[in-house]
N, CA, C and O atoms as CSV, one atom per row, in Angstrom:
chain,resi,resn,atom,element,x,y,z
A,1,MET,N,N,-16.153,-74.322,-3.165
A,1,MET,CA,C,-16.976,-73.246,-3.749
A,1,MET,C,C,-17.413,-72.233,-2.866
A,1,MET,O,O,-17.827,-72.480,-1.734
A,2,LYS,N,N,-17.328,-71.017,-3.387
A,2,LYS,CA,C,-17.792,-69.721,-2.894
A,2,LYS,C,C,-18.830,-69.365,-2.907
A,2,LYS,O,O,-19.397,-69.146,-3.977
A,3,LEU,N,N,-19.490,-69.169,-1.599
A,3,LEU,CA,C,-21.001,-68.825,-1.370
A,3,LEU,C,C,-21.407,-67.237,-1.590
A,3,LEU,O,O,-22.412,-66.745,-2.102
A,4,THR,N,N,-20.424,-66.724,-1.098
A,4,THR,CA,C,-20.685,-65.036,-1.355
A,4,THR,C,C,-19.938,-64.624,-2.189
A,4,THR,O,O,-18.783,-65.012,-2.366
A,5,LYS,N,N,-20.563,-63.723,-2.843
A,5,LYS,CA,C,-20.055,-63.153,-4.081
A,5,LYS,C,C,-19.381,-61.730,-3.870
A,5,LYS,O,O,-20.209,-60.860,-3.601
A,6,THR,N,N,-18.164,-61.333,-3.928
A,6,THR,CA,C,-17.712,-59.778,-3.498
A,6,THR,C,C,-17.685,-58.944,-4.699
A,6,THR,O,O,-17.352,-59.248,-5.845
A,7,ASN,N,N,-18.165,-57.663,-4.144
A,7,ASN,CA,C,-18.095,-56.805,-5.338
A,7,ASN,C,C,-17.143,-55.733,-5.050
A,7,ASN,O,O,-17.201,-55.081,-4.007
A,8,LYS,N,N,-16.267,-55.544,-5.963
A,8,LYS,CA,C,-14.874,-54.532,-5.656
A,8,LYS,C,C,-15.623,-53.192,-6.089
A,8,LYS,O,O,-15.891,-53.024,-7.279
A,9,GLN,N,N,-16.023,-52.067,-4.962
A,9,GLN,CA,C,-16.753,-50.724,-5.223
A,9,GLN,C,C,-15.529,-49.660,-5.946
A,9,GLN,O,O,-14.544,-49.476,-5.232
A,10,ALA,N,N,-15.538,-49.097,-7.042
A,10,ALA,CA,C,-14.989,-47.913,-7.080
A,10,ALA,C,C,-14.563,-46.825,-6.017
A,10,ALA,O,O,-15.514,-46.429,-5.343
A,11,GLY,N,N,-13.433,-46.298,-5.743
A,11,GLY,CA,C,-13.571,-45.560,-4.551
A,11,GLY,C,C,-12.253,-44.949,-4.341
A,11,GLY,O,O,-11.350,-45.404,-5.042
A,12,LEU,N,N,-11.973,-44.049,-3.552
A,12,LEU,CA,C,-10.749,-43.565,-3.203
A,12,LEU,C,C,-10.079,-44.074,-2.019
A,12,LEU,O,O,-10.913,-44.364,-1.162
A,13,THR,N,N,-8.787,-44.308,-1.624
A,13,THR,CA,C,-8.526,-44.660,-0.798
A,13,THR,C,C,-7.967,-43.385,0.472
A,13,THR,O,O,-7.803,-42.187,0.242
A,14,LEU,N,N,-7.836,-43.833,1.308
A,14,LEU,CA,C,-7.628,-42.991,2.549
A,14,LEU,C,C,-6.288,-42.191,1.931
A,14,LEU,O,O,-6.306,-40.964,2.035
A,15,ILE,N,N,-5.315,-42.719,1.396
A,15,ILE,CA,C,-4.083,-42.103,1.027
A,15,ILE,C,C,-4.230,-41.333,-0.106
A,15,ILE,O,O,-3.481,-40.373,-0.290
A,16,GLU,N,N,-5.257,-41.680,-1.035
A,16,GLU,CA,C,-5.415,-40.657,-2.136
A,16,GLU,C,C,-6.265,-39.277,-1.695
A,16,GLU,O,O,-6.010,-38.139,-2.088
A,17,ILE,N,N,-7.173,-39.611,-0.921
A,17,ILE,CA,C,-7.697,-38.468,-0.382
A,17,ILE,C,C,-6.896,-37.506,0.346
A,17,ILE,O,O,-6.978,-36.286,0.206
A,18,THR,N,N,-5.892,-38.300,1.359
A,18,THR,CA,C,-5.008,-37.378,2.068
A,18,THR,C,C,-4.148,-36.712,1.205
A,18,THR,O,O,-3.790,-35.595,1.581
A,19,LEU,N,N,-3.639,-37.201,-0.078
A,19,LEU,CA,C,-2.939,-36.633,-1.179
A,19,LEU,C,C,-3.797,-35.060,-1.665
A,19,LEU,O,O,-3.278,-33.944,-1.678
A,20,VAL,N,N,-5.009,-35.358,-1.979
A,20,VAL,CA,C,-5.767,-34.317,-2.715
A,20,VAL,C,C,-5.933,-33.263,-1.525
A,20,VAL,O,O,-5.905,-32.076,-1.851
A,21,ILE,N,N,-6.041,-33.468,-0.665
A,21,ILE,CA,C,-6.272,-32.487,0.630
A,21,ILE,C,C,-5.015,-31.617,0.644
A,21,ILE,O,O,-5.027,-30.387,0.685
A,22,ALA,N,N,-4.073,-32.292,0.609
A,22,ALA,CA,C,-2.511,-31.600,0.754
A,22,ALA,C,C,-2.230,-30.870,-0.224
A,22,ALA,O,O,-1.676,-29.791,-0.016
A,23,VAL,N,N,-2.523,-31.258,-1.433
A,23,VAL,CA,C,-2.418,-30.379,-2.564
A,23,VAL,C,C,-3.382,-29.060,-2.546
A,23,VAL,O,O,-2.992,-27.921,-2.800
A,24,LEU,N,N,-4.769,-29.448,-2.182
A,24,LEU,CA,C,-5.359,-28.080,-2.002
A,24,LEU,C,C,-4.928,-27.052,-0.928
A,24,LEU,O,O,-4.866,-25.841,-1.138
A,25,LEU,N,N,-4.658,-27.614,0.158
A,25,LEU,CA,C,-3.961,-26.815,1.225
A,25,LEU,C,C,-2.669,-26.161,0.680
A,25,LEU,O,O,-2.466,-25.016,1.083
A,26,GLY,N,N,-1.820,-26.662,-0.113
A,26,GLY,CA,C,-0.507,-26.085,-0.758
A,26,GLY,C,C,-1.017,-25.004,-1.672
A,26,GLY,O,O,-0.407,-23.951,-1.856
A,27,LEU,N,N,-2.068,-25.287,-2.188
A,27,LEU,CA,C,-2.597,-24.418,-3.310
A,27,LEU,C,C,-3.136,-22.762,-2.619
A,27,LEU,O,O,-2.718,-21.643,-2.916
A,28,ILE,N,N,-4.119,-23.138,-1.694
A,28,ILE,CA,C,-4.568,-22.104,-0.766
A,28,ILE,C,C,-3.757,-21.158,0.012
A,28,ILE,O,O,-4.124,-20.010,0.265
A,29,SER,N,N,-2.378,-21.799,0.468
A,29,SER,CA,C,-1.421,-21.395,1.105
A,29,SER,C,C,-0.717,-20.272,-0.144
A,29,SER,O,O,-0.485,-19.079,0.052
A,30,VAL,N,N,-0.528,-20.857,-1.133
A,30,VAL,CA,C,0.016,-19.712,-2.258
A,30,VAL,C,C,-0.872,-18.841,-2.389
A,30,VAL,O,O,-0.429,-17.696,-2.298
A,31,LEU,N,N,-2.422,-18.961,-2.645
A,31,LEU,CA,C,-3.014,-18.024,-2.906
A,31,LEU,C,C,-3.153,-16.826,-1.597
A,31,LEU,O,O,-3.535,-15.692,-1.885
A,32,PHE,N,N,-2.835,-17.164,-0.265
A,32,PHE,CA,C,-2.722,-16.129,0.793
A,32,PHE,C,C,-1.486,-15.485,0.300
A,32,PHE,O,O,-1.585,-14.265,0.169
A,33,ILE,N,N,-0.433,-15.971,0.018
A,33,ILE,CA,C,0.863,-15.185,0.052
A,33,ILE,C,C,0.925,-14.110,-1.163
A,33,ILE,O,O,1.416,-12.982,-1.119
A,34,GLY,N,N,0.285,-14.770,-2.284
A,34,GLY,CA,C,-0.065,-13.763,-3.475
A,34,GLY,C,C,-0.822,-12.555,-2.762
A,34,GLY,O,O,-0.374,-11.410,-2.702
A,35,VAL,N,N,-1.960,-12.956,-2.263
A,35,VAL,CA,C,-2.945,-11.949,-1.493
A,35,VAL,C,C,-2.135,-10.849,-0.591
A,35,VAL,O,O,-2.373,-9.644,-0.673
A,36,SER,N,N,-1.432,-11.250,0.030
A,36,SER,CA,C,-0.346,-10.597,0.991
A,36,SER,C,C,0.612,-9.554,0.294
A,36,SER,O,O,0.908,-8.439,0.722
A,37,ALA,N,N,1.061,-10.203,-0.952
A,37,ALA,CA,C,1.994,-9.323,-1.389
A,37,ALA,C,C,1.419,-8.257,-2.307
A,37,ALA,O,O,1.942,-7.185,-2.611
A,38,TYR,N,N,0.171,-8.779,-2.716
A,38,TYR,CA,C,-0.657,-7.671,-3.454
A,38,TYR,C,C,-1.294,-6.511,-2.756
A,38,TYR,O,O,-1.503,-5.407,-3.258
A,39,LYS,N,N,-1.612,-6.941,-1.385
A,39,LYS,CA,C,-2.164,-5.668,-0.435
A,39,LYS,C,C,-1.265,-4.913,-0.019
A,39,LYS,O,O,-1.542,-3.739,0.227
A,40,GLU,N,N,0.344,-5.528,0.202
A,40,GLU,CA,C,1.441,-4.559,0.555
A,40,GLU,C,C,1.832,-3.610,-0.563
A,40,GLU,O,O,2.162,-2.463,-0.261
A,41,GLY,N,N,1.819,-4.002,-1.840
A,41,GLY,CA,C,2.120,-3.210,-3.109
A,41,GLY,C,C,0.919,-2.037,-3.267
A,41,GLY,O,O,1.195,-0.854,-3.468
A,42,SER,N,N,-0.341,-2.505,-3.154
A,42,SER,CA,C,-1.279,-1.417,-2.913
A,42,SER,C,C,-1.129,-0.627,-2.152
A,42,SER,O,O,-1.140,0.548,-2.519
A,43,ASN,N,N,-0.940,-0.947,-0.857
A,43,ASN,CA,C,-0.872,0.295,0.282
A,43,ASN,C,C,0.510,1.131,0.132
A,43,ASN,O,O,0.727,2.235,0.631
A,44,ARG,N,N,1.411,0.348,-0.678
A,44,ARG,CA,C,2.781,1.350,-1.063
A,44,ARG,C,C,2.429,2.289,-2.129
A,44,ARG,O,O,2.957,3.395,-2.244
A,45,ALA,N,N,1.420,1.770,-2.996
A,45,ALA,CA,C,1.196,2.830,-4.242
A,45,ALA,C,C,0.095,3.949,-3.684
A,45,ALA,O,O,-0.002,5.086,-4.145
A,46,LYS,N,N,-0.650,3.452,-2.691
A,46,LYS,CA,C,-1.582,4.685,-2.052
A,46,LYS,C,C,-0.661,5.310,-1.258
A,46,LYS,O,O,-0.625,6.507,-1.545
A,47,CYS,N,N,0.074,5.027,-0.411
A,47,CYS,CA,C,0.955,6.009,0.104
A,47,CYS,C,C,1.672,7.157,-0.364
A,47,CYS,O,O,1.675,8.305,0.080
A,48,ILE,N,N,2.497,6.475,-1.683
A,48,ILE,CA,C,3.232,7.507,-2.594
A,48,ILE,C,C,2.029,8.246,-3.336
A,48,ILE,O,O,2.299,9.391,-3.698
A,49,LEU,N,N,0.992,7.872,-3.567
A,49,LEU,CA,C,-0.276,8.730,-4.038
A,49,LEU,C,C,-0.103,10.065,-3.073
A,49,LEU,O,O,0.247,11.216,-3.335
A,50,ASN,N,N,-0.461,9.481,-1.968
A,50,ASN,CA,C,-0.735,10.701,-0.883
A,50,ASN,C,C,0.338,11.603,-0.999
A,50,ASN,O,O,0.124,12.674,-1.567
A,51,MET,N,N,1.578,11.323,-0.508
A,51,MET,CA,C,2.601,12.009,-0.785
A,51,MET,C,C,2.607,13.061,-2.177
A,51,MET,O,O,2.809,14.265,-2.019
A,52,SER,N,N,2.407,12.577,-3.296
A,52,SER,CA,C,2.237,13.308,-4.577
A,52,SER,C,C,1.190,14.117,-4.429
A,52,SER,O,O,1.435,15.268,-4.790
A,53,ASN,N,N,-0.043,13.910,-3.973
A,53,ASN,CA,C,-1.106,14.547,-4.044
A,53,ASN,C,C,-0.896,16.096,-3.031
A,53,ASN,O,O,-1.275,17.239,-3.286
A,54,VAL,N,N,-0.329,15.689,-2.129
A,54,VAL,CA,C,0.178,16.648,-1.163
A,54,VAL,C,C,1.360,17.485,-1.714
A,54,VAL,O,O,1.377,18.708,-1.578
A,55,GLN,N,N,2.010,17.035,-2.125
A,55,GLN,CA,C,3.191,17.920,-3.069
A,55,GLN,C,C,2.665,18.670,-4.106
A,55,GLN,O,O,3.193,19.716,-4.483
A,56,LYS,N,N,1.594,18.176,-4.624
A,56,LYS,CA,C,1.081,19.202,-5.663
A,56,LYS,C,C,0.269,20.193,-4.851
A,56,LYS,O,O,0.189,21.298,-5.389
A,57,ALA,N,N,-0.211,20.098,-3.949
A,57,ALA,CA,C,-1.010,21.118,-3.122
A,57,ALA,C,C,-0.047,22.020,-2.416
A,57,ALA,O,O,-0.452,23.108,-2.004
A,58,VAL,N,N,1.406,21.592,-2.216
A,58,VAL,CA,C,2.267,22.388,-1.503
A,58,VAL,C,C,2.649,23.497,-2.929
A,58,VAL,O,O,2.772,24.711,-2.763
A,59,ARG,N,N,2.785,22.879,-4.185
A,59,ARG,CA,C,2.897,23.742,-5.294
A,59,ARG,C,C,1.958,24.820,-5.640
A,59,ARG,O,O,2.234,25.879,-6.203
A,60,ALA,N,N,0.752,24.389,-5.206
A,60,ALA,CA,C,-0.323,24.878,-5.788
A,60,ALA,C,C,-0.445,26.087,-4.583
A,60,ALA,O,O,-0.702,27.192,-5.061
A,61,TYR,N,N,-0.323,26.055,-3.314
A,61,TYR,CA,C,-0.267,27.031,-2.312
A,61,TYR,C,C,0.871,27.661,-2.506
A,61,TYR,O,O,0.814,28.758,-1.950
A,62,GLN,N,N,1.911,27.480,-3.049
A,62,GLN,CA,C,3.177,28.109,-3.186
A,62,GLN,C,C,2.869,29.412,-4.386
A,62,GLN,O,O,3.200,30.596,-4.336
A,63,ASN,N,N,2.181,28.729,-5.343
A,63,ASN,CA,C,1.966,29.823,-6.518
A,63,ASN,C,C,0.610,30.723,-6.347
A,63,ASN,O,O,0.422,31.726,-7.036
A,64,LEU,N,N,-0.279,30.281,-5.394
A,64,LEU,CA,C,-1.435,31.135,-5.050
A,64,LEU,C,C,-1.266,32.407,-4.117
A,64,LEU,O,O,-1.891,33.468,-4.119
A,65,TYR,N,N,-0.055,31.891,-3.189
A,65,TYR,CA,C,-0.058,32.904,-2.275
A,65,TYR,C,C,1.621,33.461,-2.429
A,65,TYR,O,O,2.131,34.032,-1.465
A,66,GLU,N,N,2.251,33.289,-3.445
A,66,GLU,CA,C,3.392,33.691,-3.595
A,66,GLU,C,C,4.143,33.669,-2.635
A,66,GLU,O,O,4.607,34.700,-2.149
A,67,LYS,N,N,4.400,32.458,-2.182
A,67,LYS,CA,C,5.761,31.794,-1.331
A,67,LYS,C,C,6.590,31.078,-2.054
A,67,LYS,O,O,6.517,30.184,-2.898
A,68,SER,N,N,7.668,31.898,-1.334
A,68,SER,CA,C,9.273,31.166,-1.795
A,68,SER,C,C,9.612,30.098,-0.979
A,68,SER,O,O,9.068,29.763,0.074
A,69,GLU,N,N,10.665,29.531,-1.614
A,69,GLU,CA,C,11.232,28.110,-1.182
A,69,GLU,C,C,12.017,28.732,0.457
A,69,GLU,O,O,12.827,29.644,0.622
A,70,GLY,N,N,11.485,27.966,1.285
A,70,GLY,CA,C,12.298,27.862,2.591
A,70,GLY,C,C,11.069,28.887,3.564
A,70,GLY,O,O,11.262,29.175,4.745
A,71,ASP,N,N,10.020,29.256,2.890
A,71,ASP,CA,C,8.923,29.863,3.628
A,71,ASP,C,C,8.094,29.050,4.422
A,71,ASP,O,O,7.626,28.057,3.865
A,72,THR,N,N,7.790,29.267,5.684
A,72,THR,CA,C,7.058,28.379,6.572
A,72,THR,C,C,5.725,28.072,6.109
A,72,THR,O,O,4.932,28.994,5.914
A,73,LEU,N,N,5.330,26.615,5.873
A,73,LEU,CA,C,4.078,26.026,5.592
A,73,LEU,C,C,3.935,24.770,6.541
A,73,LEU,O,O,4.742,23.878,6.804
A,74,ALA,N,N,2.499,25.020,7.016
A,74,ALA,CA,C,2.417,23.868,7.932
A,74,ALA,C,C,1.267,23.213,7.091
A,74,ALA,O,O,0.634,23.599,6.108
A,75,LEU,N,N,1.235,21.836,8.014
A,75,LEU,CA,C,-0.068,21.036,6.761
A,75,LEU,C,C,-1.282,21.681,7.143
A,75,LEU,O,O,-2.121,21.732,6.243
A,76,THR,N,N,-1.590,22.172,8.204
A,76,THR,CA,C,-2.673,22.766,8.345
A,76,THR,C,C,-3.250,23.890,7.214
A,76,THR,O,O,-4.447,24.099,7.016
A,77,ASP,N,N,-2.464,24.366,6.724
A,77,ASP,CA,C,-2.508,25.537,5.499
A,77,ASP,C,C,-2.741,24.721,4.493
A,77,ASP,O,O,-3.378,25.324,3.630
A,78,LEU,N,N,-2.514,23.590,4.192
A,78,LEU,CA,C,-2.892,22.551,2.806
A,78,LEU,C,C,-4.087,21.997,3.217
A,78,LEU,O,O,-4.830,21.801,2.255
A,79,VAL,N,N,-4.631,21.618,4.448
A,79,VAL,CA,C,-5.584,20.371,4.807
A,79,VAL,C,C,-6.704,21.002,5.650
A,79,VAL,O,O,-6.474,21.609,6.696
A,80,GLY,N,N,-8.045,20.805,5.084
A,80,GLY,CA,C,-9.093,21.622,5.683
A,80,GLY,C,C,-10.044,21.531,4.744
A,80,GLY,O,O,-9.940,21.306,3.538
A,81,THR,N,N,-11.230,21.780,5.594
A,81,THR,CA,C,-12.426,22.372,4.585
A,81,THR,C,C,-12.375,23.337,3.762
A,81,THR,O,O,-12.073,24.412,4.281
A,82,GLY,N,N,-12.543,23.346,2.764
A,82,GLY,CA,C,-12.509,24.364,1.603
A,82,GLY,C,C,-11.050,24.989,1.106
A,82,GLY,O,O,-10.908,26.100,0.597
A,83,LYS,N,N,-9.993,24.012,1.372
A,83,LYS,CA,C,-8.509,24.135,1.613
A,83,LYS,C,C,-8.345,23.218,0.028
A,83,LYS,O,O,-9.191,22.784,-0.753
A,84,LEU,N,N,-6.976,23.194,0.029
A,84,LEU,CA,C,-6.423,22.599,-1.341
A,84,LEU,C,C,-6.857,20.922,-0.986
A,84,LEU,O,O,-7.422,20.211,-1.817
A,85,ILE,N,N,-6.546,20.544,0.148
A,85,ILE,CA,C,-6.660,18.945,0.569
A,85,ILE,C,C,-7.975,19.109,1.618
A,85,ILE,O,O,-7.938,19.759,2.663
A,86,GLU,N,N,-9.128,18.382,1.109
A,86,GLU,CA,C,-10.255,18.308,1.955
A,86,GLU,C,C,-9.805,17.476,3.377
A,86,GLU,O,O,-10.005,18.023,4.461
A,87,THR,N,N,-9.244,16.249,3.313
A,87,THR,CA,C,-9.160,15.611,4.548
A,87,THR,C,C,-7.551,15.165,4.778
A,87,THR,O,O,-6.914,14.932,3.751
A,88,ALA,N,N,-6.900,15.041,6.005
A,88,ALA,CA,C,-5.713,14.594,5.720
A,88,ALA,C,C,-5.120,13.293,5.542
A,88,ALA,O,O,-5.665,12.350,6.116
A,89,PRO,N,N,-3.980,13.061,4.762
A,89,PRO,CA,C,-3.830,11.789,3.993
A,89,PRO,C,C,-3.308,10.904,5.496
A,89,PRO,O,O,-2.812,11.315,6.544
A,90,ILE,N,N,-3.658,9.637,5.055
A,90,ILE,CA,C,-3.442,8.368,5.980
A,90,ILE,C,C,-2.875,7.408,5.428
A,90,ILE,O,O,-3.432,6.863,4.475
A,91,CYS,N,N,-1.697,6.989,5.864
A,91,CYS,CA,C,-0.704,6.098,5.283
A,91,CYS,C,C,-1.795,4.907,5.625
A,91,CYS,O,O,-2.370,4.937,6.713
A,92,PRO,N,N,-2.108,3.703,4.528
A,92,PRO,CA,C,-2.885,2.681,4.700
A,92,PRO,C,C,-2.125,1.317,5.604
A,92,PRO,O,O,-2.742,0.385,6.120
A,93,SER,N,N,-0.821,1.497,5.608
A,93,SER,CA,C,-0.062,0.626,6.093
A,93,SER,C,C,0.206,1.113,7.628
A,93,SER,O,O,1.052,0.436,8.212
A,94,GLN,N,N,-0.314,2.060,8.292
A,94,GLN,CA,C,-0.676,2.480,9.442
A,94,GLN,C,C,0.808,3.303,10.058
A,94,GLN,O,O,1.111,3.574,11.220
A,95,GLY,N,N,1.614,3.579,8.658
A,95,GLY,CA,C,2.569,4.440,8.815
A,95,GLY,C,C,2.172,5.915,9.525
A,95,GLY,O,O,1.011,6.087,9.896
A,96,THR,N,N,3.151,6.943,9.694
A,96,THR,CA,C,2.764,8.066,10.185
A,96,THR,C,C,3.735,9.085,9.074
A,96,THR,O,O,4.829,8.840,8.567
A,97,TYR,N,N,2.829,10.322,8.941
A,97,TYR,CA,C,3.483,11.220,8.203
A,97,TYR,C,C,4.114,12.321,8.911
A,97,TYR,O,O,3.576,12.819,9.899
A,98,SER,N,N,5.175,12.706,8.477
A,98,SER,CA,C,5.962,13.968,8.603
A,98,SER,C,C,6.039,15.062,7.614
A,98,SER,O,O,6.133,14.678,6.448
A,99,VAL,N,N,6.023,16.229,7.798
A,99,VAL,CA,C,5.962,17.350,7.155
A,99,VAL,C,C,7.458,18.161,7.303
A,99,VAL,O,O,8.127,18.206,8.335
A,100,ALA,N,N,7.779,18.747,6.081
A,100,ALA,CA,C,9.030,19.423,6.198
A,100,ALA,C,C,8.953,20.622,6.931
A,100,ALA,O,O,9.966,21.037,7.495
A,101,GLY,N,N,7.847,21.258,7.001
A,101,GLY,CA,C,7.511,22.600,7.894
A,101,GLY,C,C,7.841,23.676,6.716
A,101,GLY,O,O,7.369,24.794,6.923
A,102,ASN,N,N,8.453,23.536,5.720
A,102,ASN,CA,C,8.957,24.721,4.982
A,102,ASN,C,C,8.402,24.233,3.614
A,102,ASN,O,O,8.056,23.070,3.408
A,103,VAL,N,N,8.340,25.442,2.512
A,103,VAL,CA,C,8.122,25.272,1.138
A,103,VAL,C,C,9.627,24.447,0.519
A,103,VAL,O,O,10.713,25.004,0.364
A,104,PRO,N,N,9.382,23.324,0.302
A,104,PRO,CA,C,10.705,22.665,-0.006
A,104,PRO,C,C,11.088,23.042,-1.365
A,104,PRO,O,O,10.243,23.543,-2.106
A,105,PRO,N,N,12.351,22.836,-1.776
A,105,PRO,CA,C,12.868,23.373,-3.114
A,105,PRO,C,C,12.158,22.058,-4.187
A,105,PRO,O,O,11.752,20.952,-3.828
A,106,VAL,N,N,12.184,22.518,-5.276
A,106,VAL,CA,C,11.977,21.421,-6.341
A,106,VAL,C,C,12.650,20.062,-6.452
A,106,VAL,O,O,13.831,20.011,-6.795
A,107,GLY,N,N,12.182,19.312,-6.267
A,107,GLY,CA,C,12.838,17.851,-6.404
A,107,GLY,C,C,12.674,17.386,-5.073
A,107,GLY,O,O,12.778,16.161,-5.015
A,108,THR,N,N,12.399,18.078,-3.709
A,108,THR,CA,C,12.646,17.579,-2.559
A,108,THR,C,C,10.968,17.357,-2.141
A,108,THR,O,O,10.074,18.016,-2.671
A,109,VAL,N,N,10.710,16.209,-0.998
A,109,VAL,CA,C,9.547,15.864,-0.965
A,109,VAL,C,C,9.358,16.649,0.437
A,109,VAL,O,O,10.212,16.820,1.307
A,110,TYR,N,N,7.898,17.118,0.423
A,110,TYR,CA,C,7.462,17.962,1.581
A,110,TYR,C,C,7.202,16.724,2.615
A,110,TYR,O,O,7.906,16.573,3.613
A,111,LEU,N,N,6.116,15.846,2.277
A,111,LEU,CA,C,5.567,14.782,2.942
A,111,LEU,C,C,6.585,13.522,3.236
A,111,LEU,O,O,7.398,13.323,2.334
A,112,THR,N,N,6.632,12.916,4.023
A,112,THR,CA,C,7.534,11.624,4.016
A,112,THR,C,C,6.786,10.786,5.109
A,112,THR,O,O,6.268,11.384,6.052
A,113,CYS,N,N,6.721,9.584,5.024
A,113,CYS,CA,C,6.151,8.337,5.524
A,113,CYS,C,C,7.300,7.712,6.376
A,113,CYS,O,O,8.442,7.505,5.966
A,114,SER,N,N,6.756,7.404,7.802
A,114,SER,CA,C,7.594,6.601,8.820
A,114,SER,C,C,8.176,5.313,8.223
A,114,SER,O,O,9.299,4.956,8.579
A,115,LEU,N,N,7.453,4.574,7.308
A,115,LEU,CA,C,7.925,3.345,6.552
A,115,LEU,C,C,8.454,3.620,5.125
A,115,LEU,O,O,8.163,2.976,4.117
A,116,SER,N,N,9.149,4.517,5.197
A,116,SER,CA,C,10.003,4.807,3.631
A,116,SER,C,C,11.013,3.829,4.083
A,116,SER,O,O,11.160,3.121,3.086
A,117,ALA,N,N,11.645,3.464,4.828
A,117,ALA,CA,C,12.781,2.579,4.736
A,117,ALA,C,C,12.668,0.997,5.157
A,117,ALA,O,O,13.425,0.051,4.936
A,118,SER,N,N,11.537,1.084,5.788
A,118,SER,CA,C,11.222,-0.777,6.323
A,118,SER,C,C,10.261,-0.941,5.078
A,118,SER,O,O,10.234,-2.127,4.748
A,119,ASN,N,N,9.417,-0.100,4.231
A,119,ASN,CA,C,8.378,-0.781,3.494
A,119,ASN,C,C,8.595,-0.204,2.145
A,119,ASN,O,O,7.817,-0.397,1.211
A,120,ASP,N,N,9.347,0.293,2.092
A,120,ASP,CA,C,9.930,1.142,0.642
A,120,ASP,C,C,8.525,1.881,0.270
A,120,ASP,O,O,8.006,1.631,-0.818
A,121,HIS,N,N,7.863,2.867,1.249
A,121,HIS,CA,C,6.784,4.140,1.142
A,121,HIS,C,C,7.702,5.105,0.496
A,121,HIS,O,O,7.913,6.109,1.176
A,122,VAL,N,N,8.197,5.058,-0.452
A,122,VAL,CA,C,9.408,6.142,-1.022
A,122,VAL,C,C,9.152,6.073,-2.354
A,122,VAL,O,O,9.237,4.943,-2.834
A,123,PRO,N,N,8.792,7.177,-3.264
A,123,PRO,CA,C,8.731,7.380,-4.727
A,123,PRO,C,C,9.860,7.108,-5.285
A,123,PRO,O,O,10.924,7.528,-4.832
A,124,ASN,N,N,9.759,6.322,-6.406
A,124,ASN,CA,C,11.090,6.015,-7.025
A,124,ASN,C,C,12.090,7.284,-7.624
A,124,ASN,O,O,13.317,7.336,-7.704
A,125,THR,N,N,11.177,8.150,-7.960
A,125,THR,CA,C,11.888,9.658,-8.326
A,125,THR,C,C,10.913,10.845,-8.067
A,125,THR,O,O,9.697,10.743,-8.231
A,126,VAL,N,N,11.456,11.824,-7.706
A,126,VAL,CA,C,10.797,13.192,-7.246
A,126,VAL,C,C,11.363,14.171,-8.257
A,126,VAL,O,O,11.409,15.289,-7.744
A,127,THR,N,N,11.812,14.165,-9.510
A,127,THR,CA,C,12.119,14.849,-10.371
A,127,THR,C,C,10.908,15.683,-10.826
A,127,THR,O,O,9.992,15.183,-11.479
A,128,GLY,N,N,10.947,17.132,-10.407
A,128,GLY,CA,C,9.929,17.953,-10.916
A,128,GLY,C,C,8.804,17.912,-9.791
A,128,GLY,O,O,7.672,18.324,-10.041
A,129,TRP,N,N,9.121,17.445,-8.650
A,129,TRP,CA,C,7.996,17.394,-7.485
A,129,TRP,C,C,8.627,18.966,-7.016
A,129,TRP,O,O,8.140,19.566,-6.059
């Protein structure tokens, strides 16, 4: 004869809780990897946009001041208060920009990023630039 009545309570075992936590941690790690890839892609796009804007400023300066291909052109001629570009472009991935120093031929980039080889900070095409 049993004197005590045992009630089995519904709940999760330690293994089930561990499994749920492991799955959640896996999903969180996938999220961080995705965010990292998104950030790298947006930094690349911003860097290429900076190059494009400077290239347009070069062509505008060339037209306004009747410069020919090969004429000397410093970045300070384009960037500054009251000039074609108000503030100097900055690579969002901490790369450094270098300039050609001369008005480039059409299809040649004036501004290049130091991360062009490692992080693909280079436009797919520069036709018409």
